[in-house]
C-alpha positions as CSV (number, residue, x, y, z in Angstrom):
1,T,0.0,0.0,0.0
2,I,1.3,3.5,-0.9
3,G,-0.5,6.4,0.7
4,I,-0.4,10.0,1.7
5,N,-0.5,10.5,5.5
6,I,-1.6,13.9,6.8
7,P,-1.3,14.4,10.6
8,L,-2.8,17.5,12.3
9,L,-1.3,17.7,15.8
10,I,-1.3,20.1,18.7
11,R,2.1,20.2,20.5
12,Y,3.0,21.3,24.0
13,S,6.7,21.9,24.8
14,Y,8.0,22.4,28.3
15,P,10.0,25.6,28.1
16,L,13.5,24.7,29.2
17,I,16.7,26.3,27.8
18,K,18.6,23.6,25.9
19,V,16.4,20.4,26.0
20,R,12.7,20.7,25.6
21,P,10.5,17.7,26.3
22,F,7.2,17.8,24.4
23,I,3.9,15.9,23.9
24,N,1.5,16.1,21.0
25,I,-1.9,14.7,20.1
26,G,-4.3,15.1,17.1
27,G,-6.0,13.7,14.1
28,L,-4.7,11.7,11.2
29,Y,-6.0,11.2,7.7
30,T,-4.5,8.8,5.2
31,Y,-5.4,8.5,1.5
32,N,-4.2,5.2,0.0
33,I,-3.1,5.9,-3.6
34,R,-2.0,2.3,-4.4
35,N,-3.7,-0.4,-2.5
36,E,-2.9,-3.9,-3.7
37,N,-3.6,-6.9,-1.5
38,N,-5.2,-10.3,-1.7
39,L,-6.3,-13.1,0.7
40,Y,-5.4,-16.6,-0.3
41,E,-6.6,-20.0,0.9
42,A,-4.3,-23.0,0.6
43,T,-5.6,-26.6,0.8
44,L,-3.6,-29.8,0.7
45,T,-5.2,-32.7,-1.2
46,D,-3.3,-35.8,-2.1
47,N,0.1,-34.0,-1.6
48,V,-1.0,-31.3,-4.0
49,I,-1.3,-27.7,-2.8
50,N,-4.3,-25.8,-4.2
51,I,-4.3,-22.0,-3.8
52,K,-7.4,-20.0,-4.3
53,I,-8.0,-16.2,-4.1
54,L,-10.7,-15.6,-1.4
55,N,-11.4,-12.0,-1.9
56,E,-10.2,-9.8,-4.8
57,E,-11.6,-6.6,-3.2
58,S,-9.3,-4.4,-1.3
59,I,-8.9,-5.2,2.3
60,L,-8.1,-1.6,3.3
61,S,-10.3,1.4,2.7
62,K,-9.2,4.0,0.2
63,S,-9.4,6.6,3.0
64,Q,-8.6,6.2,6.7
65,I,-9.1,8.5,9.7
66,G,-7.7,8.2,13.2
67,Y,-5.6,9.7,15.9
68,S,-2.0,10.1,16.8
69,V,-0.2,10.7,20.1
70,G,3.5,11.2,20.7
71,A,6.2,12.4,23.0
72,G,9.8,13.4,22.5
73,F,12.7,15.8,23.1
74,Q,13.9,18.8,21.2
75,Y,17.6,19.9,21.6
76,K,18.4,23.5,20.8
77,I,21.7,23.9,19.0
78,D,21.6,27.7,18.5
79,Y,19.0,30.4,17.9
80,R,17.4,28.8,14.8
81,K,18.8,25.3,14.7
82,H,17.5,22.3,16.7
83,V,17.2,18.5,16.4
84,S,14.4,16.4,17.8
85,I,13.4,12.8,18.3
86,E,9.9,11.5,19.0
87,L,8.0,8.3,19.6
88,R,4.5,8.4,18.0
89,Y,1.6,6.0,18.1
90,D,-1.1,6.0,15.4
91,K,-4.4,4.3,15.2
92,Q,-6.5,4.5,12.0
93,F,-10.0,3.2,10.9
94,G,-11.3,2.7,7.4
95,I,-13.9,5.1,5.9
96,P,-16.5,3.8,5.4
97,H,-15.9,1.4,8.3
98,S,-14.6,-1.7,6.7
99,G,-13.5,-3.4,9.9
100,S,-9.9,-2.7,9.1
101,V,-7.9,-1.1,11.9
102,I,-4.2,-0.1,11.6
103,E,-2.0,0.5,14.6
104,A,1.6,1.7,14.3
105,F,4.5,3.0,16.4
106,H,6.9,5.4,14.7
107,I,10.2,7.0,15.7
108,V,10.4,10.4,14.1
109,S,13.5,12.5,14.0
110,S,14.1,16.0,12.6
111,I,16.7,18.6,12.0
112,N,15.5,22.3,11.7
113,F,17.9,25.0,10.4
């Protein structure tokens, strides 16, 4: 699956001088551009494996909506430059509700200059 993931998060940073811990929370929208997947059933009969496609429809919805929460640290290098690292958890549901739920943990790092 290839998709465009659009998070809209609110972030709170604790105002320290060099290292700033932060948390964020918000909504998440994903549009799956390319969505190829299949379910197969394999049966063994007389030492012959038969493979059958169960469902040729997409398992994941074209659009998904959910939420994201994260926490991390930002290290200030100078007036404009800083680096950060964050651990983020996402949970997404299909639109319309297809029964598919995607949960993921991400490690996000950034350098701003």
